[in-house]
N, CA, C and O atoms as a GROMACS GRO file, in nm:
protein
  472
    1MET      N    1  14.920  13.166  10.901
    1MET     CA    2  14.998  13.174  10.781
    1MET      C    3  15.110  13.274  10.800
    1MET      O    4  15.091  13.379  10.862
    2THR      N    5  15.227  13.240  10.747
    2THR     CA    6  15.341  13.329  10.765
    2THR      C    7  15.363  13.412  10.641
    2THR      O    8  15.329  13.370  10.530
    3ALA      N    9  15.417  13.528  10.659
    3ALA     CA   10  15.443  13.620  10.547
    3ALA      C   11  15.570  13.575  10.474
    3ALA      O   12  15.662  13.523  10.536
    4PRO      N   13  15.574  13.595  10.343
    4PRO     CA   14  15.696  13.558  10.269
    4PRO      C   15  15.811  13.646  10.313
    4PRO      O   16  15.792  13.760  10.356
    5PRO      N   17  15.931  13.593  10.301
    5PRO     CA   18  16.048  13.673  10.342
    5PRO      C   19  16.065  13.793  10.248
    5PRO      O   20  16.025  13.786  10.132
    6PRO      N   21  16.122  13.900  10.296
    6PRO     CA   22  16.142  14.018  10.210
    6PRO      C   23  16.244  13.988  10.100
    6PRO      O   24  16.330  13.901  10.119
    7PRO      N   25  16.235  14.057   9.987
    7PRO     CA   26  16.332  14.032   9.880
    7PRO      C   27  16.472  14.072   9.925
    7PRO      O   28  16.488  14.163  10.007
    8PRO      N   29  16.573  14.006   9.871
    8PRO     CA   30  16.710  14.039   9.912
    8PRO      C   31  16.748  14.180   9.864
    8PRO      O   32  16.696  14.229   9.764
    9VAL      N   33  16.836  14.242   9.937
    9VAL     CA   34  16.882  14.376   9.903
    9VAL      C   35  17.015  14.363   9.831
    9VAL      O   36  17.110  14.304   9.883
   10TYR      N   37  17.022  14.418   9.710
   10TYR     CA   38  17.144  14.411   9.631
   10TYR      C   39  17.211  14.548   9.628
   10TYR      O   40  17.144  14.652   9.628
   11GLU      N   41  17.343  14.545   9.627
   11GLU     CA   42  17.416  14.671   9.612
   11GLU      C   43  17.424  14.702   9.463
   11GLU      O   44  17.451  14.612   9.384
   12PRO      N   45  17.403  14.826   9.423
   12PRO     CA   46  17.411  14.859   9.279
   12PRO      C   47  17.554  14.841   9.228
   12PRO      O   48  17.651  14.874   9.294
   13VAL      N   49  17.562  14.788   9.108
   13VAL     CA   50  17.692  14.766   9.044
   13VAL      C   51  17.704  14.865   8.930
   13VAL      O   52  17.620  14.867   8.840
   14ASN      N   53  17.806  14.947   8.931
   14ASN     CA   54  17.828  15.048   8.828
   14ASN      C   55  17.951  15.010   8.747
   14ASN      O   56  18.063  15.048   8.781
   15TYR      N   57  17.930  14.935   8.640
   15TYR     CA   58  18.041  14.889   8.558
   15TYR      C   59  18.103  15.000   8.474
   15TYR      O   60  18.223  14.998   8.448
   16HIS      N   61  18.023  15.096   8.432
   16HIS     CA   62  18.070  15.197   8.338
   16HIS      C   63  18.109  15.328   8.405
   16HIS      O   64  18.135  15.427   8.337
   17VAL      N   65  18.113  15.331   8.536
   17VAL     CA   66  18.147  15.453   8.606
   17VAL      C   67  18.296  15.451   8.635
   17VAL      O   68  18.348  15.354   8.691
   18HIS      N   69  18.365  15.558   8.597
   18HIS     CA   70  18.508  15.568   8.621
   18HIS      C   71  18.532  15.646   8.750
   18HIS      O   72  18.453  15.733   8.787
   19ASP      N   73  18.640  15.615   8.816
   19ASP     CA   74  18.673  15.686   8.940
   19ASP      C   75  18.709  15.830   8.913
   19ASP      O   76  18.687  15.917   8.998
   20ASN      N   77  18.766  15.858   8.795
   20ASN     CA   78  18.812  15.993   8.765
   20ASN      C   79  18.716  16.062   8.668
   20ASN      O   80  18.758  16.108   8.561
   21LEU      N   81  18.590  16.070   8.704
   21LEU     CA   82  18.491  16.137   8.619
   21LEU      C   83  18.524  16.285   8.606
   21LEU      O   84  18.567  16.349   8.702
   22GLN      N   85  18.504  16.337   8.485
   22GLN     CA   86  18.531  16.478   8.461
   22GLN      C   87  18.399  16.554   8.456
   22GLN      O   88  18.292  16.494   8.447
   23ASP      N   89  18.408  16.684   8.463
   23ASP     CA   90  18.288  16.765   8.452
   23ASP      C   91  18.227  16.747   8.314
   23ASP      O   92  18.298  16.713   8.219
   24GLU      N   93  18.098  16.769   8.301
   24GLU     CA   94  18.031  16.751   8.172
   24GLU      C   95  18.080  16.849   8.068
   24GLU      O   96  18.073  16.819   7.949
   25GLY      N   97  18.129  16.964   8.107
   25GLY     CA   98  18.173  17.066   8.013
   25GLY      C   99  18.308  17.036   7.951
   25GLY      O  100  18.342  17.096   7.849
   26THR      N  101  18.387  16.948   8.006
   26THR     CA  102  18.521  16.920   7.954
   26THR      C  103  18.516  16.797   7.865
   26THR      O  104  18.428  16.712   7.878
   27GLU      N  105  18.612  16.788   7.774
   27GLU     CA  106  18.619  16.674   7.685
   27GLU      C  107  18.679  16.555   7.757
   27GLU      O  108  18.765  16.571   7.844
   28SER      N  109  18.634  16.437   7.722
   28SER     CA  110  18.691  16.317   7.782
   28SER      C  111  18.807  16.270   7.698
   28SER      O  112  18.813  16.301   7.579
   29SER      N  113  18.893  16.199   7.751
   29SER     CA  114  19.021  16.149   7.703
   29SER      C  115  19.036  16.127   7.552
   29SER      O  116  19.073  16.017   7.512
   30GLY      N  117  19.009  16.224   7.469
   30GLY     CA  118  19.040  16.219   7.326
   30GLY      C  119  18.943  16.142   7.239
   30GLY      O  120  18.971  16.126   7.120
   31TYR      N  121  18.833  16.096   7.290
   31TYR     CA  122  18.737  16.025   7.207
   31TYR      C  123  18.643  16.125   7.141
   31TYR      O  124  18.607  16.227   7.199
   32SER      N  125  18.606  16.093   7.018
   32SER     CA  126  18.521  16.185   6.945
   32SER      C  127  18.411  16.106   6.875
   32SER      O  128  18.434  15.994   6.830
   33ALA      N  129  18.294  16.164   6.866
   33ALA     CA  130  18.184  16.099   6.798
   33ALA      C  131  18.163  16.157   6.659
   33ALA      O  132  18.063  16.129   6.594
   34GLU      N  133  18.257  16.238   6.613
   34GLU     CA  134  18.245  16.299   6.482
   34GLU      C  135  18.280  16.198   6.373
   34GLU      O  136  18.364  16.110   6.393
   35PHE      N  137  18.214  16.213   6.259
   35PHE     CA  138  18.242  16.127   6.144
   35PHE      C  139  18.372  16.169   6.079
   35PHE      O  140  18.393  16.287   6.051
   36SER      N  141  18.457  16.074   6.055
   36SER     CA  142  18.584  16.102   5.990
   36SER      C  143  18.582  16.042   5.850
   36SER      O  144  18.547  15.926   5.833
   37SER      N  145  18.619  16.121   5.752
   37SER     CA  146  18.618  16.071   5.614
   37SER      C  147  18.759  16.037   5.566
   37SER      O  148  18.782  16.026   5.446
   38GLU      N  149  18.852  16.020   5.658
   38GLU     CA  150  18.987  15.982   5.619
   38GLU      C  151  18.985  15.843   5.558
   38GLU      O  152  18.918  15.754   5.609
   39GLY      N  153  19.056  15.825   5.450
   39GLY     CA  154  19.063  15.696   5.385
   39GLY      C  155  18.946  15.665   5.293
   39GLY      O  156  18.941  15.555   5.237
   40ILE      N  157  18.853  15.756   5.276
   40ILE     CA  158  18.737  15.732   5.191
   40ILE      C  159  18.743  15.823   5.068
   40ILE      O  160  18.643  15.840   4.999
   41LEU      N  161  18.857  15.880   5.042
   41LEU     CA  162  18.868  15.974   4.931
   41LEU      C  163  18.849  15.906   4.796
   41LEU      O  164  18.790  15.965   4.706
   42ASN      N  165  18.896  15.784   4.782
   42ASN     CA  166  18.890  15.715   4.655
   42ASN      C  167  18.805  15.589   4.672
   42ASN      O  168  18.856  15.478   4.661
   43ASP      N  169  18.678  15.606   4.700
   43ASP     CA  170  18.594  15.494   4.737
   43ASP      C  171  18.531  15.420   4.619
   43ASP      O  172  18.468  15.316   4.640
   44ARG      N  173  18.546  15.468   4.498
   44ARG     CA  174  18.487  15.399   4.382
   44ARG      C  175  18.595  15.367   4.280
   44ARG      O  176  18.574  15.382   4.159
   45ASN      N  177  18.711  15.323   4.328
   45ASN     CA  178  18.821  15.297   4.237
   45ASN      C  179  18.799  15.172   4.152
   45ASN      O  180  18.873  15.151   4.055
   46GLU      N  181  18.700  15.088   4.183
   46GLU     CA  182  18.677  14.970   4.100
   46GLU      C  183  18.628  15.008   3.961
   46GLU      O  184  18.639  14.930   3.867
   47GLU      N  185  18.574  15.129   3.948
   47GLU     CA  186  18.528  15.174   3.817
   47GLU      C  187  18.645  15.204   3.724
   47GLU      O  188  18.629  15.202   3.602
   48LYS      N  189  18.761  15.232   3.780
   48LYS     CA  190  18.877  15.268   3.699
   48LYS      C  191  18.966  15.148   3.669
   48LYS      O  192  19.063  15.160   3.594
   49ARG      N  193  18.933  15.034   3.724
   49ARG     CA  194  19.018  14.916   3.706
   49ARG      C  195  19.008  14.863   3.564
   49ARG      O  196  18.905  14.875   3.497
   50ILE      N  197  19.117  14.804   3.520
   50ILE     CA  198  19.117  14.732   3.394
   50ILE      C  199  19.169  14.592   3.422
   50ILE      O  200  19.242  14.570   3.518
   51THR      N  201  19.131  14.500   3.338
   51THR     CA  202  19.172  14.362   3.361
   51THR      C  203  19.320  14.345   3.330
   51THR      O  204  19.379  14.427   3.260
   52GLU      N  205  19.378  14.239   3.382
   52GLU     CA  206  19.521  14.212   3.360
   52GLU      C  207  19.549  14.193   3.212
   52GLU      O  208  19.655  14.232   3.163
   53ALA      N  209  19.456  14.133   3.141
   53ALA     CA  210  19.476  14.111   2.998
   53ALA      C  211  19.487  14.243   2.923
   53ALA      O  212  19.562  14.252   2.825
   54GLU      N  213  19.416  14.343   2.966
   54GLU     CA  214  19.425  14.474   2.901
   54GLU      C  215  19.557  14.542   2.933
   54GLU      O  216  19.606  14.621   2.853
   55LYS      N  217  19.616  14.512   3.048
   55LYS     CA  218  19.741  14.576   3.089
   55LYS      C  219  19.862  14.518   3.016
   55LYS      O  220  19.954  14.592   2.982
   56ASN      N  221  19.862  14.390   2.991
   56ASN     CA  222  19.984  14.325   2.947
   56ASN      C  223  19.960  14.250   2.816
   56ASN      O  224  19.880  14.157   2.809
   57GLU      N  225  20.030  14.292   2.713
   57GLU     CA  226  20.010  14.230   2.581
   57GLU      C  227  20.059  14.086   2.577
   57GLU      O  228  19.998  14.002   2.510
   58ARG      N  229  20.167  14.056   2.647
   58ARG     CA  230  20.220  13.920   2.648
   58ARG      C  231  20.119  13.824   2.711
   58ARG      O  232  20.093  13.716   2.658
   59VAL      N  233  20.063  13.865   2.822
   59VAL     CA  234  19.962  13.782   2.887
   59VAL      C  235  19.840  13.769   2.798
   59VAL      O  236  19.776  13.664   2.793
   60GLN      N  237  19.808  13.875   2.726
   60GLN     CA  238  19.693  13.873   2.636
   60GLN      C  239  19.714  13.769   2.525
   60GLN      O  240  19.621  13.696   2.490
   61ARG      N  241  19.834  13.764   2.470
   61ARG     CA  242  19.862  13.664   2.365
   61ARG      C  243  19.856  13.522   2.421
   61ARG      O  244  19.802  13.433   2.356
   62GLN      N  245  19.911  13.502   2.542
   62GLN     CA  246  19.905  13.369   2.604
   62GLN      C  247  19.761  13.327   2.630
   62GLN      O  248  19.724  13.212   2.608
   63LEU      N  249  19.680  13.420   2.677
   63LEU     CA  250  19.540  13.389   2.701
   63LEU      C  251  19.467  13.353   2.572
   63LEU      O  252  19.383  13.263   2.570
   64LYS      N  253  19.499  13.423   2.466
   64LYS     CA  254  19.437  13.395   2.336
   64LYS      C  255  19.475  13.254   2.289
   64LYS      O  256  19.390  13.181   2.239
   65THR      N  257  19.602  13.218   2.304
   65THR     CA  258  19.648  13.084   2.264
   65THR      C  259  19.577  12.977   2.347
   65THR      O  260  19.529  12.878   2.292
   66LEU      N  261  19.572  12.996   2.478
   66LEU     CA  262  19.505  12.899   2.564
   66LEU      C  263  19.356  12.890   2.534
   66LEU      O  264  19.298  12.781   2.537
   67THR      N  265  19.294  13.002   2.506
   67THR     CA  266  19.152  13.003   2.473
   67THR      C  267  19.126  12.922   2.346
   67THR      O  268  19.029  12.847   2.339
   68ASP      N  269  19.212  12.939   2.247
   68ASP     CA  270  19.196  12.864   2.122
   68ASP      C  271  19.214  12.714   2.145
   68ASP      O  272  19.140  12.633   2.090
   69GLU      N  273  19.314  12.677   2.228
   69GLU     CA  274  19.337  12.536   2.258
   69GLU      C  275  19.218  12.475   2.332
   69GLU      O  276  19.175  12.364   2.302
   70LEU      N  277  19.166  12.549   2.429
   70LEU     CA  278  19.053  12.498   2.506
   70LEU      C  279  18.926  12.492   2.421
   70LEU      O  280  18.842  12.404   2.442
   71ALA      N  281  18.911  12.583   2.327
   71ALA     CA  282  18.793  12.583   2.241
   71ALA      C  283  18.787  12.455   2.158
   71ALA      O  284  18.679  12.403   2.131
   72GLN      N  285  18.903  12.405   2.118
   72GLN     CA  286  18.907  12.282   2.040
   72GLN      C  287  18.871  12.160   2.125
   72GLN      O  288  18.812  12.064   2.076
   73ALA      N  289  18.906  12.165   2.254
   73ALA     CA  290  18.880  12.051   2.343
   73ALA      C  291  18.741  12.056   2.406
   73ALA      O  292  18.701  11.960   2.472
   74ARG      N  293  18.668  12.162   2.387
   74ARG     CA  294  18.537  12.181   2.451
   74ARG      C  295  18.432  12.092   2.386
   74ARG      O  296  18.426  12.080   2.263
   75ASP      N  297  18.349  12.031   2.470
   75ASP     CA  298  18.239  11.948   2.422
   75ASP      C  299  18.114  12.036   2.416
   75ASP      O  300  18.064  12.079   2.520
   76GLU      N  301  18.065  12.064   2.298
   76GLU     CA  302  17.952  12.155   2.278
   76GLU      C  303  17.823  12.101   2.339
   76GLU      O  304  17.734  12.179   2.373
   77ASP      N  305  17.812  11.969   2.354
   77ASP     CA  306  17.690  11.910   2.409
   77ASP      C  307  17.679  11.930   2.560
   77ASP      O  308  17.570  11.915   2.616
   78MET      N  309  17.788  11.963   2.626
   78MET     CA  310  17.790  11.973   2.772
   78MET      C  311  17.776  12.117   2.822
   78MET      O  312  17.799  12.142   2.940
   79LYS      N  313  17.739  12.211   2.737
   79LYS     CA  314  17.728  12.350   2.779
   79LYS      C  315  17.608  12.370   2.870
   79LYS      O  316  17.500  12.317   2.846
   80THR      N  317  17.629  12.448   2.976
   80THR     CA  318  17.521  12.481   3.069
   80THR      C  319  17.463  12.617   3.030
   80THR      O  320  17.513  12.685   2.940
   81GLN      N  321  17.357  12.657   3.100
   81GLN     CA  322  17.297  12.788   3.076
   81GLN      C  323  17.397  12.899   3.108
   81GLN      O  324  17.404  12.999   3.036
   82ASN      N  325  17.475  12.881   3.215
   82ASN     CA  326  17.576  12.981   3.250
   82ASN      C  327  17.684  12.992   3.142
   82ASN      O  328  17.734  13.102   3.116
   83ASP      N  329  17.720  12.880   3.081
   83ASP     CA  330  17.818  12.884   2.972
   83ASP      C  331  17.764  12.966   2.855
   83ASP      O  332  17.838  13.044   2.794
   84LEU      N  333  17.638  12.949   2.824
   84LEU     CA  334  17.578  13.024   2.714
   84LEU      C  335  17.573  13.174   2.745
   84LEU      O  336  17.601  13.256   2.658
   85ILE      N  337  17.539  13.208   2.869
   85ILE     CA  338  17.536  13.350   2.909
   85ILE      C  339  17.676  13.409   2.902
   85ILE      O  340  17.695  13.520   2.853
   86HIS      N  341  17.774  13.334   2.951
   86HIS     CA  342  17.912  13.383   2.948
   86HIS      C  343  17.961  13.403   2.805
   86HIS      O  344  18.026  13.503   2.775
   87THR      N  345  17.930  13.310   2.718
   87THR     CA  346  17.970  13.321   2.578
   87THR      C  347  17.909  13.446   2.514
   87THR      O  348  17.976  13.518   2.440
   88GLU      N  349  17.782  13.470   2.543
   88GLU     CA  350  17.715  13.588   2.489
   88GLU      C  351  17.777  13.717   2.544
   88GLU      O  352  17.798  13.813   2.469
   89ASN      N  353  17.807  13.718   2.674
   89ASN     CA  354  17.872  13.836   2.733
   89ASN      C  355  18.009  13.862   2.673
   89ASN      O  356  18.044  13.976   2.645
   90MET      N  357  18.085  13.757   2.652
   90MET     CA  358  18.218  13.773   2.592
   90MET      C  359  18.207  13.822   2.447
   90MET      O  360  18.287  13.903   2.402
   91ARG      N  361  18.107  13.772   2.375
   91ARG     CA  362  18.087  13.814   2.237
   91ARG      C  363  18.055  13.963   2.230
   91ARG      O  364  18.095  14.032   2.137
   92GLN      N  365  17.981  14.013   2.331
   92GLN     CA  366  17.944  14.154   2.334
   92GLN      C  367  18.050  14.241   2.400
   92GLN      O  368  18.033  14.362   2.410
   93GLY      N  369  18.160  14.181   2.444
   93GLY     CA  370  18.269  14.259   2.502
   93GLY      C  371  18.248  14.302   2.645
   93GLY      O  372  18.306  14.401   2.689
   94ARG      N  373  18.166  14.231   2.719
   94ARG     CA  374  18.139  14.267   2.858
   94ARG      C  375  18.237  14.197   2.951
   94ARG      O  376  18.278  14.084   2.927
   95ASP      N  377  18.274  14.266   3.057
   95ASP     CA  378  18.346  14.204   3.168
   95ASP      C  379  18.290  14.261   3.297
   95ASP      O  380  18.202  14.347   3.294
   96LYS      N  381  18.339  14.214   3.411
   96LYS     CA  382  18.277  14.256   3.538
   96LYS      C  383  18.295  14.404   3.566
   96LYS      O  384  18.206  14.465   3.626
   97TYR      N  385  18.406  14.463   3.525
   97TYR     CA  386  18.427  14.606   3.551
   97TYR      C  387  18.338  14.692   3.463
   97TYR      O  388  18.285  14.794   3.507
   98LYS      N  389  18.321  14.650   3.338
   98LYS     CA  390  18.233  14.724   3.248
   98LYS      C  391  18.089  14.718   3.299
   98LYS      O  392  18.015  14.816   3.288
   99THR      N  393  18.051  14.603   3.353
   99THR     CA  394  17.916  14.589   3.409
   99THR      C  395  17.896  14.683   3.527
   99THR      O  396  17.791  14.745   3.539
  100LEU      N  397  17.997  14.694   3.614
  100LEU     CA  398  17.987  14.786   3.728
  100LEU      C  399  17.970  14.930   3.682
  100LEU      O  400  17.887  15.004   3.735
  101ARG      N  401  18.050  14.970   3.583
  101ARG     CA  402  18.039  15.107   3.531
  101ARG      C  403  17.902  15.130   3.469
  101ARG      O  404  17.842  15.237   3.486
  102GLN      N  405  17.853  15.031   3.398
  102GLN     CA  406  17.725  15.043   3.329
  102GLN      C  407  17.610  15.055   3.430
  102GLN      O  408  17.517  15.132   3.408
  103ILE      N  409  17.617  14.979   3.537
  103ILE     CA  410  17.511  14.983   3.638
  103ILE      C  411  17.505  15.119   3.705
  103ILE      O  412  17.396  15.166   3.736
  104ARG      N  413  17.620  15.182   3.727
  104ARG     CA  414  17.622  15.310   3.800
  104ARG      C  415  17.587  15.429   3.713
  104ARG      O  416  17.582  15.542   3.763
  105GLN      N  417  17.563  15.409   3.587
  105GLN     CA  418  17.523  15.520   3.501
  105GLN      C  419  17.373  15.543   3.517
  105GLN      O  420  17.298  15.449   3.545
  106GLY      N  421  17.331  15.665   3.499
  106GLY     CA  422  17.189  15.696   3.504
  106GLY      C  423  17.139  15.717   3.645
  106GLY      O  424  17.216  15.717   3.741
  107ASN      N  425  17.009  15.734   3.656
  107ASN     CA  426  16.951  15.759   3.788
  107ASN      C  427  16.927  15.627   3.862
  107ASN      O  428  16.954  15.519   3.810
  108THR      N  429  16.878  15.638   3.983
  108THR     CA  430  16.862  15.521   4.069
  108THR      C  431  16.764  15.420   4.010
  108THR      O  432  16.790  15.300   4.015
  109LYS      N  433  16.656  15.466   3.954
  109LYS     CA  434  16.557  15.373   3.897
  109LYS      C  435  16.618  15.294   3.782
  109LYS      O  436  16.598  15.173   3.772
  110GLN      N  437  16.693  15.362   3.695
  110GLN     CA  438  16.757  15.291   3.584
  110GLN      C  439  16.858  15.189   3.637
  110GLN      O  440  16.868  15.079   3.584
  111ARG      N  441  16.933  15.227   3.742
  111ARG     CA  442  17.032  15.136   3.798
  111ARG      C  443  16.966  15.013   3.858
  111ARG      O  444  17.016  14.902   3.843
  112ILE      N  445  16.854  15.032   3.926
  112ILE     CA  446  16.782  14.919   3.985
  112ILE      C  447  16.728  14.828   3.875
  112ILE      O  448  16.739  14.706   3.885
  113ASP      N  449  16.671  14.888   3.771
  113ASP     CA  450  16.618  14.809   3.660
  113ASP      C  451  16.729  14.730   3.592
  113ASP      O  452  16.710  14.613   3.558
  114GLU      N  453  16.844  14.792   3.572
  114GLU     CA  454  16.958  14.724   3.510
  114GLU      C  455  17.005  14.608   3.596
  114GLU      O  456  17.034  14.500   3.545
  115PHE      N  457  17.014  14.631   3.728
  115PHE     CA  458  17.058  14.526   3.819
  115PHE      C  459  16.961  14.410   3.819
  115PHE      O  460  17.002  14.294   3.816
  116GLU      N  461  16.831  14.439   3.822
  116GLU     CA  462  16.732  14.332   3.824
  116GLU      C  463  16.727  14.256   3.693
  116GLU      O  464  16.685  14.140   3.690
  117ALA      N  465  16.769  14.319   3.585
  117ALA     CA  466  16.767  14.253   3.454
  117ALA      C  467  16.886  14.160   3.435
  117ALA      O  468  16.890  14.082   3.339
  118MET      N  469  16.984  14.167   3.525
  118MET     CA  470  17.104  14.084   3.510
  118MET      C  471  17.076  13.937   3.535
  118MET      O  472  17.167  13.855   3.526
   0.00000   0.00000   0.00000
């Protein structure tokens, strides 16, 4: 019986080794692992937003006119569950920005409960 051939010998490949390695004590070419908070100063600006209708009275009047026209053309028998929820939210004066502000009030447990109740 003959012995199996020896495994082939491979030369090591160093993909991440640079020819111009620096000493460990010196900094490498300007890269940093520090966390930078630049650009994160105003990270919750959605809470301060207002809808376009609140900004512009002319647009608000046009929206009111269109809403009245569409209300007359609406078929009450074709309302879905989402339509009923939306109508109730509008009646209570809720919009998406107010909901965001409301969710972020209180402690974490209250916020989770509010989110799950939506």
